[in-house]
C-alpha positions as CSV (number, residue, x, y, z in Angstrom):
1,X,147.0,-41.6,-58.0
2,X,143.7,-43.4,-58.8
3,X,142.0,-41.5,-56.0
4,X,143.2,-38.2,-57.4
5,X,141.9,-39.1,-60.8
6,X,138.4,-39.7,-59.4
7,X,138.6,-36.4,-57.5
8,X,139.5,-34.6,-60.8
9,X,136.6,-36.4,-62.5
10,X,134.1,-35.4,-59.7
11,X,135.3,-31.7,-59.9
12,X,135.0,-31.7,-63.7
13,X,131.5,-33.2,-63.5
14,X,130.5,-30.7,-60.9
15,X,131.8,-27.9,-63.1
16,X,130.0,-29.2,-66.1
17,X,126.7,-29.6,-64.2
18,X,127.0,-26.1,-62.7
19,X,127.7,-24.7,-66.1
20,X,124.6,-26.4,-67.6
21,X,122.4,-25.2,-64.7
22,X,123.7,-21.6,-65.1
23,X,123.2,-21.6,-68.8
24,X,119.7,-23.0,-68.5
25,X,118.7,-20.4,-65.9
26,X,120.2,-17.5,-67.8
27,X,119.0,-18.4,-71.3
28,X,115.3,-17.6,-70.5
29,X,113.9,-19.7,-73.3
30,X,111.5,-22.7,-73.0
31,X,114.2,-24.9,-74.4
32,X,117.0,-26.9,-72.8
33,X,120.5,-27.8,-73.7
34,X,119.7,-31.0,-75.6
35,X,117.5,-29.1,-78.2
36,X,120.3,-26.6,-78.6
37,X,122.7,-29.4,-79.3
38,X,120.3,-30.7,-82.0
39,X,120.1,-27.3,-83.6
40,X,123.9,-27.0,-83.5
41,X,124.3,-30.4,-85.2
42,X,121.7,-29.6,-87.9
43,X,123.3,-26.2,-88.5
44,X,126.7,-27.7,-88.8
45,X,125.9,-30.8,-90.9
46,X,122.6,-29.8,-92.7
47,X,119.6,-32.1,-93.3
48,X,119.7,-35.3,-91.3
49,X,117.5,-38.3,-90.6
50,X,116.6,-38.5,-86.9
51,X,118.4,-41.8,-86.6
52,X,121.6,-40.3,-87.9
53,X,121.1,-37.3,-85.5
54,X,120.6,-39.6,-82.6
55,X,123.8,-41.5,-83.4
56,X,125.9,-38.4,-83.9
57,X,124.7,-36.9,-80.6
58,X,124.7,-40.1,-78.6
59,X,120.9,-39.9,-77.9
60,X,118.3,-42.6,-78.3
61,X,116.0,-42.4,-81.3
62,X,113.1,-41.8,-78.9
63,X,114.8,-38.9,-77.3
64,X,115.5,-37.3,-80.7
65,X,111.8,-37.8,-81.6
66,X,110.7,-36.0,-78.5
67,X,113.3,-33.2,-79.0
68,X,112.5,-32.8,-82.7
69,X,108.8,-32.7,-82.1
70,X,109.2,-29.8,-79.7
71,X,111.6,-28.0,-82.1
72,X,109.1,-28.5,-85.0
73,X,106.2,-27.2,-82.8
74,X,108.3,-24.1,-82.0
75,X,109.3,-23.7,-85.7
76,X,113.0,-24.0,-84.9
77,X,113.2,-27.1,-87.1
78,X,111.1,-28.4,-90.0
79,X,110.5,-31.9,-91.3
80,X,111.3,-32.5,-94.9
81,X,109.4,-35.4,-96.5
82,X,110.6,-37.5,-99.4
83,X,107.7,-37.4,-101.9
84,X,108.6,-40.9,-103.2
85,X,108.9,-42.4,-99.7
86,X,107.1,-40.5,-97.0
87,X,108.7,-42.7,-94.3
88,X,112.1,-41.0,-95.3
89,X,112.0,-37.8,-93.2
90,X,114.8,-35.3,-92.8
91,X,115.1,-32.6,-90.2
92,X,116.2,-29.1,-91.2
93,X,117.0,-26.1,-89.0
94,X,114.9,-23.0,-89.9
95,X,116.0,-19.4,-89.9
96,X,114.2,-19.0,-86.5
97,X,116.3,-22.0,-85.2
98,X,119.5,-20.4,-86.5
99,X,118.6,-17.2,-84.6
100,X,117.9,-19.2,-81.4
101,X,121.2,-21.1,-81.8
102,X,123.1,-17.9,-82.2
103,X,121.6,-16.5,-79.1
104,X,122.6,-19.7,-77.2
105,X,126.1,-19.4,-78.5
106,X,126.5,-15.8,-77.4
107,X,125.1,-16.7,-74.0
108,X,127.3,-19.7,-73.7
109,X,130.4,-17.7,-74.6
110,X,129.6,-15.1,-72.0
111,X,129.1,-17.8,-69.4
112,X,132.4,-19.5,-70.2
113,X,134.4,-16.2,-70.2
114,X,132.9,-15.5,-66.7
115,X,133.9,-19.0,-65.5
116,X,137.4,-19.0,-66.9
117,X,138.1,-15.4,-65.8
118,X,139.2,-16.9,-62.4
119,X,142.3,-18.2,-64.1
120,X,145.5,-16.3,-64.9
121,X,146.8,-16.4,-68.5
122,X,149.5,-19.0,-67.3
123,X,146.8,-21.2,-65.6
124,X,144.6,-21.0,-68.7
125,X,147.6,-22.1,-70.9
126,X,148.3,-25.0,-68.5
127,X,144.7,-26.1,-68.5
128,X,144.6,-26.0,-72.3
129,X,147.8,-28.1,-72.5
130,X,146.3,-30.6,-70.1
131,X,143.0,-30.9,-72.0
132,X,144.9,-31.3,-75.3
133,X,147.0,-34.1,-73.7
134,X,143.9,-35.9,-72.4
135,X,142.2,-35.6,-75.8
136,X,145.3,-36.8,-77.6
137,X,145.3,-39.9,-75.3
138,X,141.7,-40.6,-76.2
139,X,142.5,-40.2,-79.9
140,X,145.5,-42.6,-79.6
141,X,143.4,-45.2,-77.8
142,X,140.8,-45.2,-80.7
143,X,143.5,-46.2,-83.2
């Protein structure tokens, strides 16, 4: 059984990697998946310190600094400075960043529909049930 688990993991990782490569090739922007994830997090949760953003996304503070610098340069994100303490800097998604994020979401949805169209309705329901079971197992282990 253990060998089969690792086969499943390798197939899942291959699928994930292939999806990322296809997304990046089809998106035609000078921006990768990590900056899109940063935009998504800022859009969902609003203003954030880079350290909080790094923690929420599982990135190092240095990685977030590099990503945010590029996003600021491209005007997808802006830095908001606290006038009383200029060391306290928050990141905020801009309207241009929201537009880019929406484009990425649409492109990602099209890609996923294409990938999962290989499955029948029954297979899709089975896969959904399996993913939910695995996620529930993770949730139970955190308690």
